[in-house]
N, C-alpha and C positions, 0 to 999 in steps of 0.2 A: 381177641377183643383188645389186647394192649395196643394192638396198631390201628384199630379201627378209628380211635379218635383222632388219628394224625392224618385227616384228609383222605381216607381211604386208600392210602398208599401202601397197601398190603405188601406187594412184592418187593418194593425196596425195604420195608421194615423186616421182613422175614429173612431176606439176605443178612441184614445187620444182625438180627437174632442170631442166626446160624453161625455167623462169625463169631459172635462175643460166645457162644457156647464152644466153639473149639478152642478159643482163648482160654476159658475156665479150665477145660480138659487139659490142654498144654500146660498151664501153670499147675495143676495137680499132678501131671506126669513127671515134671522135672523142675525143681528148685530154681535151676538157673533161670527158666523163663520168668519166675516170680521176681527175681532179682532186676532182671534187664527191664521188666515192665514198671517196677517201682522207680526205677531211674529216669523214666520218661516224664516230660513235663505234662502236669494234669490240666493246668489252666487257672485263671483268676479264682481265688477262694479254695483251692484244692479239694480234697475228697469231700468236705462238708458242702461246698457249692454244688459240686457234681451230684450228690446225693438229692439234692433238692430238684435239680434239672432232669436228671436221668435215673431217678428213683424207680419209675414205674418200668422203664426198660429192665433194670436189674431185677426187679420182681418178675418179669416175664422170662427172663433167662433163667431164674433160679426155679422156675415152675417146670422147666423142660430139662433140667440138668440132674442127674442121680444124686441121691442123698449124699454119698461120700464126697462129691466134688462142688456141693453149693457153697457159695461165699456169703460173707455178710453184706447186707445192702449197700451200706458205706464204701466199702472196699471194692464191690463190684461196680458201683456207679463211678469210682474213680477209675478202675480198668478201662471201663467203656469211654470214659472222657480222655484218657490217655491214647487209647486206640484211635479214637476218631480225630484227635489232635494231631497224631504222628503217623498216620496210615499214608502209603503211597499209592497212587493209581498205577496199577500195572497195565501197560499197553503193549502190542506187539509192534513190528518194524513198519508196519503200515499206519500206526498210530491208533489202531482200535482199541478201545478200553475193554480189557479182559477181566478187571475186578479190583480190588484193594488188597494190599498187603502190608503186614506190620513187620518192619525191619528195624529193630530196636537200635543197632550201631549206626544205621544210616540216619536215623532221626537226631544225632548229634551234629549233623552238618547245619550252619547256620545259612540263611537265606541272602542272597544278593540278587538285585535287578540286573547286575552284570557279573554273573556267576563265572567262576574258572574251571567248573567241573559241570558234568551233565550225567543224568542217571538214565540207564537202559537196562533191559531185562533180556535174559537168555532163559526161556523158560519162565520159571518162578523166581529164578536167581536174580537179584537186583546187583548191577555193576555200576561203578561211579567211575567216569572218564575224565581226565584232565583235557580242557580244550584251549587253554592258554598258559603260558609259562608261569609258575609259582615259584617264587625265591624259596631256598630251602628255609624250614620252619615256618613258612608263610600260611595263612589260612586257605582252606578248602572250602568253596561255598558252591551252592546248588540254589536253583530257582525253586521256590515253593509253588509258583504258578506258572501257567503258559505265558510266557514272555512276549508272545506274539497276539495276545488277546488285547481288546481295549483296556486302556488304564481305569475306566469305570469299573470294568468287571474285574479287574486284578485286584482292586481295593475293597472288594465285598468282603 
């Protein structure tokens, strides 16, 4: 029912629901995961704004999570916002989309339309490769969008 109001996109929403449940359990299992998640950018307005927008999803996640792992609505809404904002699309060598992954350390790379690094995957492991020279101490950047896509699409 939580996803029925989203235009009938049950498959997409249940995938997100499962991912958020896995995040809740990962945070409960290891405090280092919680520290990394808190370091990620939540977005404009922080957890309070996230709760207003994502509170219903947080409620849905908490309905399916065991009692010992449930999170407060605001904290869980913030975690969902952080994961949506910082997730990387996982693709294989043929460019086929395999899913999404949350790689907190990789989330600290800044975006550039002319990046000096690219992201690739070996299985579920994210790898960053330099594709142009970088001066010692220089910033490493990646593209947050597909650079070959039309400009109007990239700016959405």
